[in-house]
N, C-alpha and C positions, 0 to 999 in steps of 0.2 A: 281447885283444878289447876294443873300446870300446862301452859301452852309452850310448845317447842317450835322454834323457827326452823324451817327446812333449810339445811345447809346448802349454799350454792356450790356448784361444781367448780373446782379450781380451774379446769381447762377452759370452761365457758368464760369465767371472769378474766383470765389472762388473754383470751382471744379478743374480747371486747376492748380490753385495755390496749391491745396492739392496734386495733382498728382506730381508736381515738388518737393514739400516738402517731399513726401514719397520717391521720387527718391534720394533726397539729403541724407535722412536718410539711404537708402540702400548703397549709396556710402561710407558713414562714417562707416557703420558696415561691409563693405566687406573686410576690411583689405587689401586694394590695395597697391601696391608699391607706394612710395611717388611720383615718376614721373607720374605714371598712375593716381593716385588720383588727382594730380594737373590738368592734362588734362581733367579729368572727371568734376571737379568743374568749369573749364573755359567753358566747353561745356554747363554745366547746367546754368551758368550765362547768356550765350548767348541765351539760350532757354527762359529765363525769359523776355527777351526784344524782343522776336520774336512773330509775330502774329500767333496764333495757326492754322489759316486757310491756311497758306502757306505750301508748301511741305517740306521745310527745317525743319519745326517743328517736323513733324512725323519722318523724317530721323534722326534728332538728338535724339529723344526719343528712336528709335530702336537701334541706335548706343550705347547709354548709357546702355540700357537694356542688350545688348549683352556683353558690356565691363564688367559689374558687374557680369554677369552670368558665366564668365570664371573662372576656378579653379586656381586662382592665388597662393593659399597656401594650396590646398587640395591634399594630397598624399594618395596612398594605401600603407599600411605598408607591406613590403615584409615578406613572411613566410620564415624564415631562417633555417628551419629544413632540413638538407641535406639528411637524410635518407628518409623523406617523398618525397622530390623532386625527388630523384633517383627512388623511387618506382613508382611514377606517370609516369615518362618518360619511364621506362621499361614496364609498363603496357600498355601504349598507342602506343609505337613504338618499332619495332624490329630492333636491330642493332643500327646504327647511333651513335656509341660510341664517335666519335670525337665531335659531336654536344652536346651530353649529358655531356661530360667532360667539355666543355667550359662553360655551364650553371652552373654546380656544382662548377667550379672554381670561377665564378662570385659570387655565393652565399657564398662561403668560404671567399672571400674578404670582402663581406658585413658584414659577421658575425664578422670577426676580427676587422673591423672598428667600429662596434657597441659596441664592448667590451672595446674599448679604454677609459680610464677615462677622465673626463672633468676637466682640470686643470685651477685653478683660482689663480691669484696673487693679494693680498690685499695690497695696499700701503697707509699708513697713518702715520703721525708723532705722533699721540696720541696712546699710548700703549693700553688703554682700548678700543678704537675704533677698533684697529686691532684684539684684542682678541675676542671681541663680534662678529665681522663679521666672523672671522675664525670659531668660535663655531657654529654659525647659518648655515654657508655654509657646514661645515663638516657633520652636522646633516642631511643635504639634500642629502648626498652621494657624494659630490664633493671632489676632491683632491685640498687642499688649501695650499698655501705658503704665507709668509708675508714679507714686507720690510718697513723700517721706513722712507725712503726718496726716492727721484726720482733716485739718482745715484745708490743706492743699488738695486732698482728695475730694472734699465737699465742693470746692470751687470747680474742679474738673467735671464732676458729675452734673453741676448746674449748667455748664457750657456744652456738654456733649453727652450723648446717650451711651451707656455701657450695659452690656448684658450681664456681667458678673463682676463683683467686687470681692477681692481676697484681702481681708483687712486683719492686721495684727491687733491683738486685744489691748496691750499696754503701749500707749504712745503719748507724747507730749501734746499739749494744747487741746486735743480731742481724741479720746480713746476709741477703741473699736466699737463698743456698744453705743456710744454717743453718735459715732459716724453711721452706724446701722440705723438708728432712729431717724437721723437727718436724711439719709438716702431714701428711706421708705416714704418720707413726706413729699420729697420733690420728684422721686422717680419710683413709684410703687412696683413697676414691672422689673426693676433691676434686682437680681438675686445677690445675696451676700453670704460669704463663708468667713467665719471667724477663725483666726489662727493664733495660737498662743503656746508659750512654753510653760505657763502656769495653769495647766488644765485641772479643773476641779468639776465635780458633778454640779455644784450650784451655779458656777459661771456658764457651763454648757447649757443647763436648763434655762437660765436667764436669757442667753443668746437666742435659743430656739423660740422661746416665748415672745421675744421682741421681733421675730420675723426672719432670723437667719435660716438659710436652707441646710447648713451643715456646720460642723465644728471639728477642726483639725488641731492636733497637738504637735508641737515641735519635739524632736526633729521630724520633718515631714517625710513620709514615705512617698516617693515619686510615683510609683505605680498606683497607689491609692489616690493621689492628686489627679493623675491623668484620667483615671476611671471616673472620679467624681465630676470633673469638668466636662468630660464627654457625655455623661448622663444628663447633666444640667443643660448642655447644648441641645441634645436630642429632645428633652422635655420642652425647652423654650421654642424650639423650631416647630414642634407640633402645636404648641399654644398659639404661635404667631400665624401659622398658615394652614392649620388643620380645619378651621371652621369652614364647613361646607355651605354653599348657597342653598337657600330654600326656594325652589322653583315650583311653579304651577303651570302645567301645560293645559291650555284651554282651547277647545274647538270642537267641531262636529265629529261624530264617530268615523273611524276608518281613515283618519288623516295622519296616523303614525305616532300618536302621543305615547303609547305604551312601548312600542318597539324601539323608539329612539332612546328610551331610558336604558335598555340593554346595550345599545351601541355606545352610549356615553360611558357605561361601566367598562366596556371592552377598550375604548379609547384611553381611559384613565388607568387601566390595569387594575381596577378594583373589583371586588365581588359584588354581585347583584342579587337583590331580593325584591319580589313584588308581593304586595298584600292588598287585596281588594277590600274596600270599606263599604261597598254597596249594601244597603240594608242593615248596616251595623247599628244597633240600638243600645247595647250594654257597654257602658264606659269601662267596665272591668275587663273587657276584651283587650283594651289598650293598656290600662293601668295595673291590671292584675287584681288578685284577691288577697285580703289580709290572711295571715297564717292561722288565725283563730278559727277560720271556717274549715269545715270538712272538705277535703279535696281541693284545697287552695292551690292555685297555679299562678305563675308570673304572667304578665300581659304579653301579647303577641309581639310587641316591639322588642322587648328584652329577650324573649324566646328566640326570635329570628336572629338577633345579634349573637346569641350564644351558639346557634347552629353554624353561623358563618365563621366564628372564631376571630373576628377582627372588629374594631370599633369604628372603622371609617368606610363602610360599604356604601354603594349607591342604593338607597332604600326608596322604592316607588310605592306611594300610597294611591292606589287606583280608585277612581270614582269618588273623590272626597265630597262632591256635591250631592251624593246620594246617601249621606249619613243620616240616620233617623234619630228620634228622640222620644223617650217615654219615661215611665216611672223608675226605670233602672238607671237613669242618669242621662247626661248629654255628652256623647263622645266628642262632639265638636269642641267642647270646653277643654277636654284633655288634649286635643290637637293644638290648642293655643299654647300649652306648655311645651309640647313636643317640637313644634315648629317655630318657636320664638328663640332667636339667637341669643337673647339676653337671659333666657331661663333654662334652655335645654342642657346646659352644662351641669345642672343640678337636678335632673329628672329623677323623681322618686317613684319607683314601682312599689305598690302596696305590699307585694310579696317580699321583695328585697328589704324594704324599709331603710335603705341607705341610698344616697345619691349616686347616680350613674351618669357619666358625661356623654351626651349625645351630640355635642357640638361638632365633632369630626365627621358625622354622618352627612352625606349629600342627600337630602330629602327631595323627592320630586313628586308632587301631587298631580293628578290628572282630573279634569272636570269638563263636562260638556257646556255647563252654564255657570260661570263664576258668580253671576248675580245671585245664585241660590245660596252662596256661602255666607255665614255670619260676617258682618263688617269687621269685627276685631280680628277674625281669622284671616280675612282677605288682606288686611293691612300688613300681615306678617309674611305674605307671599310675594315673590317676584313673578308676576303673571306674564307668560309668553303665549301669544295668540297663535294657534294653528288654524290656518285658513283653508278653505276648500281648494281643490285642484282644478285647473283649467283642463279643457279637453286635450290640449297638446301635452300637458304634464301627465295626464292619465295614460296617454299613448306611450310616452317615454317610460313611465313606471311599469306599465304592462310589458313593454318590449325588453327592458333591462332587468327587471326583478321578478314580476309575477309569473310570466310565461316560462322562463328558464326553471324557476323553482317548481312549478306545477308539473312540467314535463319530467323533471327528475323524480318527483314523488310518485308519478304514475308509470314509471318505467319506460318513458319515451325519450328519444334522442332529438336534440335540437336540430341536427343536420337533416333528419328525416321529416320533421314536422315544421312547416313554414307558415307563419301567420302574416298575412298582408296587413298594412296599416289600415286599409279600408275595412278589413275584417274586425280589427280591434275597435275601430270607430263605430262599426255596426253594433258590437256588444255594448259599448258605452252608451250609445244613443237610444237603442231599442230595448235593451234588457236591464239597464240600471238607471236609477234616478237618485243620485247621492252626491254629497260633497266630497267624500273620501273615496277609497278604492276597495273597501271590504266586499261590497256586492260584486264588483268587477272580478276580484279574485275568485269568488264563489262561482261565477258564470264560467270563467276560464277553467276552473277545476271540473265543472260539469262537461265542458267540451272535451277535456283531456280524457275523462272516463269513457265518453262515448267513442272517441277516436281509438282508444286502447281496445275497446270491444270490437270495433270494425276491423282493426288491424289483425286481431287474433282470428276473426272469422274468415279473412281473406288476406294473408300476408303478401300476396302478389299484387294486390290492388295499390298501384302507385298514386292514384288520385287521392287516397286518404291523407297523404302528406301535405297537400296544398289546401290551406284553409282560406277559402274565399268568403265574401259576404253571403253568397248563396248557401254555402256549406254551413255557415253559422246559423242561418235561419232554418235550415233543414234539421240540424241537430238540436237546436234550442227551442224550436217550435215557433208559434206565432209571436210577434213582438209584444212585449209586456207594456211598453210605453210608446207614445207618439208625441209629436210636437203639438201640445194642446193649443197654443196660440196660432200656429201656422194652419192648423186644420179648422179653426173656428171662423165664424162670420162676424162682421160688425153688427152689433145689436144696440137697440135703444135701451138705456137704463142698465147696461152691463159693462163694467169697466174692469181692467186688469191691474192688479196691485202686486207689490213685492213685499214680502215679509221675511223675517229671519227668526229661526228657532234653534234649539240645541242640536238639531240634525242638519243644519245648514240653511241656505236660502231656498225659498219656494215662491211660486206665484199663486195668487188667489184671484177669484172672480167675485166682484161685489155686484149683487143684483138688487135693483130697486123697482118697486111696483107701487102704483097709486090706485086707490079704490074709494068708493063712497064710504063715509064713516063719520067719526066724531073727533077729528083732530088728534088721533093717536099715532105714536111712532112705535111700530112693531119691529122688534129685533130678534132674529133667529140665527142659528148656526153655532150654538155653544160658545157664545161670546162672553169674554171676561168683563170685569167692571170698567177697566180703562178703555176697552174697545167700545163699550156701550156709551161711555161719556164722549168718546170721539164722534160717535154717530149723532148724539144729541147736539154737540157743537157744530157738526156739519149742517144739520137741519137748521139750526138757529142762524148760521151764517147765510145760508141760501135764502131764508125768509127775510133777513134784514138787508140783503143786497139783491132782492128779486128784480127790481127795475134795471139795475146795472147789468144783470145777467140776461135780461130779455125775458123775464118770467112774470106771469100774472101775479101781482102781490097777494091776491086772495086764493092762491092755489091750494092752501091748506084748509080753507073753509069748507066744511062739510065733506072732508076727505080724511083718509088714513094713508100713512106712508109705511110700507113694509120694506125693510132692508134685510137681505139674507146673504150669508157668506157660506157657500158649500166648502167642505163636506160637513154636514151637521154633527157627525159623531166625534169630530176632532176639536178639542178645546182651543180657543184662540183668544189672544189678548195682546195689548200693546197699542201705542198711540200712532204708529206709522201708517195706518190705513186711513187716516183722516182725509187726506187729499183724494184717495181713491173713492171714498164715500161721497165727498162733495161732487166730484165729476159724474158719479153715477146718478145723483139727484138732478144735477143740471141737465144731463143727457135725457133723463126721464121727463123733466118738466118743459124742456125746449123741443122734445121729439127729434133731437139730433143724435144719430148713431155714434157710439163710442168706438174708436179704433182699437181692435184687439191686439195689434202689434205694438201698441204704446203702453208701457207699464209705468205705474205711478207709485211713489212712496214719499211720505212726508207728513208731519203733524201740522194740523191747521188750527189757527186761533180764530176767535170770533170776528176779528178785524180782517181776516183773510191772509194773514202772514203765514208762510210755510216755514216751519222750524226744522232743524237738522235731525237726522235719524242715525242709528247705528247699523252695523253689519253691511256696510256699503259693498265690500268685495263679494260677500256671499250672495247678496241680492243680484248683483250684476251677473255672476255665474249662473244663478237660477234663471235669469232672463235669457242668457245664451242657450241653456239647455232646453228652454221651452219655445224657442223660435222667435222671441221678441226682437224687434229691430230698433226700437227707440225706448230709452228709459228717461224718466224725469226725476231729478233729485233736487232737494232744496239748495238754494244758492250757497248756503253756509257749509254744504258738504263738498264744495269744489276742491278744497285742499286734499280731502280724503281720496277723491277720484284722481287727482293729479299725481298722487303717489303710487298709483297702481301700475303694474307691468303692462306692456303692449298686448300680451297674450289675452289678458282679461278683457280688454276693450275691443278685441278683434270683431269686425263686422257689426259694430254696435254704435248707434248715435246716442250721445249723452247730452241731455238738455238740463240746464239749471234754471230754477224759477224762485223768485222771492215772494210772489203774490199769486193767489189762485187765478186771477184774471190773466196772468201771463201764460197759463197752460190751456185755457178753455179751447181756443181755436186749434191748438196742436192736437189735443186728445179727442176732440169731437169733429165729426164730419159735418158739412153743411146739411141743413134740413132738406130732405127730398120732397 
């Protein structure tokens, strides 16, 4: 039996050949790095021998198309105008001075680096060749020095840093290749170009293998020389100053972490992209899939950079503290490579299978609690704390940012709608309870919607334009919050504490009760392990210092102690409630009422020492919001409080204590 091969249609073959030829032309014009260009050409040769009807052909075409489309050498030039950057940051965000200072410092560094002269050393044993090259290069604005042999050049490189060495190949004492090897040892960052009138393929290959960046033959074409030096200068400039900082903004929700990232991109003149990592569990989302898998795709990092078309955007990784982990891998481990300045210049996406330089990207992570991040990842981040706003700051933000924006979005005019400061204060105190301003903006938006409806119902009603506290309560309804402490009574066995969580500072009430029993300590309120241990420590301290505190030493005999921290549905943990628990027990056992307007925080040891705690600013702001008049901090937190602004400490008495006994008479009233 004879089998006949179906002849291919000539038009089809020529069309596919044309497509591959166009692809080859694109590869050659894309200015790919040598290693990437080599991979692309090998893939192209493989496609030429692949049947177009098989799946591998289209996979290879898509791969090459994606590879060529990446911005291997495309950058956005930073706008280095410091005054402009500061003006943009101040216009778009209130406060956040530490963040703005960090960006302006980065711009200042970039500016200084860009002003550094490009230094060239010309090495040639012919006087006329040195003079001509020096004249041409100085005319281009470069700083030029000369040497007549390799040894003289080597001594100059030892004493001074050069960006580029133009060295003749044939010289006395030390030739160009020997000089190249010596320069690479003492100054690896210095680029070298070999020049010779005896150009051969073998010498060119040898020079490039030893580290030369290029090879020029005499007589030198001046246009070629100018272009080569200019390209090397641009490349070195990006290598020197393109490395972006790896920042992590940490703080409560609504404090401006995400929005400031967009403003930073605006100030720098860079493109901006935001990617949320909340709930991310598959590391392939970041690193991509290998092309052997059906439907393989690059990771989201590389995809976003391709969309932007430049390799130095501002890249925001939102909610990095909420990355998950399961059988599909650990995305946090991939972030180690992406966010490590020593590794991310060789980031390998599984789909690309070639290194891509991410060092020029300004990565900004955001997190509510950096403590949840793996320690190796945290070490790679420059953490900038975003703290809660004071009431005065919230009023300023509402007045200058939130209200004008919401009025515009709801078709209202600023001249017609007037918010009094007392009205804004009413919204803050009675309808929000937060460290940031997200809830405040939500309530202002609700007000604007209701005002718009009232205005349409009766355009002649001029009273609609004046927003007083009474109007706020009428439109928003009954207050959602009240000053818990101001409205509470002094009680026996109930103390006020200060805690700090990912949503900011809060107050808690610790309740202690005593009943007949069998010497058990009962703990309720969804308490974590550390908080339970703090309660055990507090009870042991009270038992061991009972006489000193004026308590019957046998108080625990035939009794149970129950400690409860409302609200029971909310998980709680941490050591800073230790002092609050101790004072609740002392209040219970001495029958002395605890002052509700005194808030306590601090870790207590068995000997009665009070250890320092974190979140000082957030706790003080929580005390202000709740009507507390006096707060007690450990003595070792005095420097933290001293560094706070006057607004934070307004109308608040701060007391420092090193021992539990220093606080008893302050926090407890005399026994009635």
